[in-house]
C-alpha positions as CSV (number, residue, x, y, z in Angstrom):
1,M,-9.7,-55.8,11.5
2,P,-11.4,-57.1,15.2
3,A,-13.7,-55.0,16.2
4,G,-12.8,-52.0,18.2
5,D,-10.2,-49.4,18.5
6,A,-7.0,-49.8,18.8
7,F,-6.4,-50.8,22.8
8,D,-9.4,-52.6,22.6
9,R,-8.4,-55.2,19.9
10,L,-4.6,-55.3,22.2
11,M,-6.6,-55.7,25.8
12,R,-8.7,-58.5,23.8
13,T,-5.1,-60.7,22.4
14,I,-3.8,-60.3,25.6
15,V,-6.8,-61.9,27.6
16,E,-7.3,-64.4,25.2
17,R,-2.7,-64.9,25.8
18,R,-3.7,-64.4,29.5
19,D,-6.5,-67.5,29.1
20,G,-5.2,-69.2,26.2
21,P,-3.5,-72.6,26.8
22,A,0.7,-72.2,27.3
23,D,2.3,-71.1,23.6
24,R,5.3,-68.7,22.8
25,S,4.0,-66.3,23.4
26,Y,5.7,-62.8,25.1
27,T,2.4,-61.7,26.4
28,Q,1.9,-65.3,28.8
29,K,5.1,-65.0,30.0
30,L,4.9,-61.8,31.2
31,L,2.3,-63.1,32.8
32,T,3.0,-65.8,34.2
33,S,6.5,-64.4,35.4
34,G,4.2,-61.8,38.3
35,V,3.1,-58.0,39.0
36,A,7.4,-57.4,40.1
37,T,8.5,-58.6,36.6
38,I,5.8,-56.4,34.6
39,G,6.3,-53.5,37.0
40,S,9.7,-53.3,35.5
41,K,8.9,-53.6,32.7
42,I,6.3,-50.8,32.4
43,M,8.9,-48.6,34.5
44,E,11.7,-49.5,31.9
45,E,9.6,-48.1,29.4
46,A,7.9,-45.1,30.7
47,G,11.6,-44.5,31.3
48,E,12.5,-45.0,27.6
49,V,9.2,-42.3,27.1
50,V,10.8,-39.8,29.3
51,E,13.6,-40.1,27.2
52,S,12.9,-40.2,24.3
53,A,10.7,-36.9,24.6
54,T,14.1,-35.2,26.4
55,L,16.0,-35.7,23.3
56,L,12.9,-35.0,21.1
57,E,12.7,-31.8,23.1
58,A,16.1,-31.2,23.4
59,R,15.6,-30.9,19.1
60,G,13.3,-28.3,19.0
61,G,9.7,-30.1,19.6
62,A,8.0,-32.3,16.9
63,V,10.7,-34.2,15.1
64,T,9.7,-36.4,12.6
65,L,11.2,-38.9,10.0
66,G,8.6,-37.9,7.4
67,A,7.7,-34.2,5.8
68,V,4.5,-35.0,8.6
69,T,4.4,-33.4,11.9
70,H,-0.1,-33.9,12.8
71,G,-1.0,-35.9,10.5
72,A,-2.8,-39.5,10.3
73,V,-0.4,-42.2,11.5
74,D,0.0,-44.3,9.1
75,E,2.5,-41.1,7.5
76,L,4.5,-41.7,10.2
77,P,7.5,-43.7,9.9
78,R,7.0,-47.8,10.8
79,S,10.7,-47.9,12.5
80,G,10.3,-45.4,15.4
81,K,14.1,-46.5,16.2
82,E,15.8,-42.7,15.8
83,L,16.3,-41.2,18.7
84,G,14.5,-37.5,19.5
85,T,12.2,-38.4,16.8
86,T,8.2,-37.7,17.3
87,A,8.5,-41.3,15.8
88,H,10.2,-42.8,18.6
89,L,8.5,-41.6,21.0
90,V,5.2,-42.5,19.7
91,H,7.4,-46.4,19.5
92,E,8.0,-45.7,23.1
93,A,4.4,-45.0,24.3
94,A,3.0,-48.1,22.7
95,D,5.1,-50.2,24.0
96,L,4.7,-48.4,28.0
97,L,0.8,-49.2,26.7
98,Y,1.4,-53.1,26.1
99,H,2.9,-53.1,29.4
100,L,1.0,-51.6,31.3
101,W,-2.8,-53.1,29.5
102,V,-0.5,-57.1,30.4
103,M,-0.8,-55.4,34.4
104,L,-4.3,-54.7,33.6
105,A,-5.2,-57.3,32.6
106,K,-2.6,-59.4,35.2
107,H,-5.6,-58.3,38.0
108,Q,-8.0,-58.5,35.3
109,V,-9.0,-55.6,34.9
110,P,-11.4,-54.3,31.7
111,L,-9.7,-51.0,29.9
112,D,-13.9,-49.6,30.9
113,W,-13.4,-49.6,35.0
114,V,-9.7,-47.1,33.1
115,R,-12.2,-45.1,30.9
116,Q,-14.9,-44.8,33.9
117,E,-12.4,-43.1,36.0
118,L,-11.4,-40.5,33.4
119,D,-14.6,-39.7,32.1
120,R,-15.5,-39.6,35.9
121,R,-12.4,-36.9,36.3
122,A,-13.3,-35.3,32.8
123,G,-13.9,-31.4,33.6
124,V,-12.5,-31.8,37.2
125,S,-8.8,-29.6,37.6
126,G,-6.0,-31.6,38.3
127,L,-5.2,-29.7,41.1
128,D,-8.4,-30.1,42.2
129,E,-8.9,-34.0,42.0
130,K,-5.9,-34.8,43.7
131,A,-6.9,-32.6,46.8
132,N,-9.5,-33.9,47.2
133,R,-8.3,-37.4,47.4
134,P,-8.5,-39.4,51.2
135,L,-5.3,-39.6,53.0
136,T,-3.8,-42.6,53.1
């Protein structure tokens, strides 16, 4: 398995598709389709994350298809297709992150820049951080 965490490996694969020869890659198709197409996929997937979380909340919180609620990822059911389950929320979150990573790669934004921004914000109240943003 390649070095780095899953996020780094995913971004490397997306960048390889972006910079590589044309093939039958969904990632490459998205990248060549442009920002509007990638953006609509991000919005679609974000809606599915919210829908999944709403259904999960309506069922009373953490509901998995297996016995584990907060255990190892390997114990999470693979399908993620049953609505209103933790597995489904994880599945939809992964789809959202994938499409977000595609948008970052489209604009050649390294994940390290996102990490640096998150590190910069660490320990700062979200309310304070928002209040200190310059007006645009």
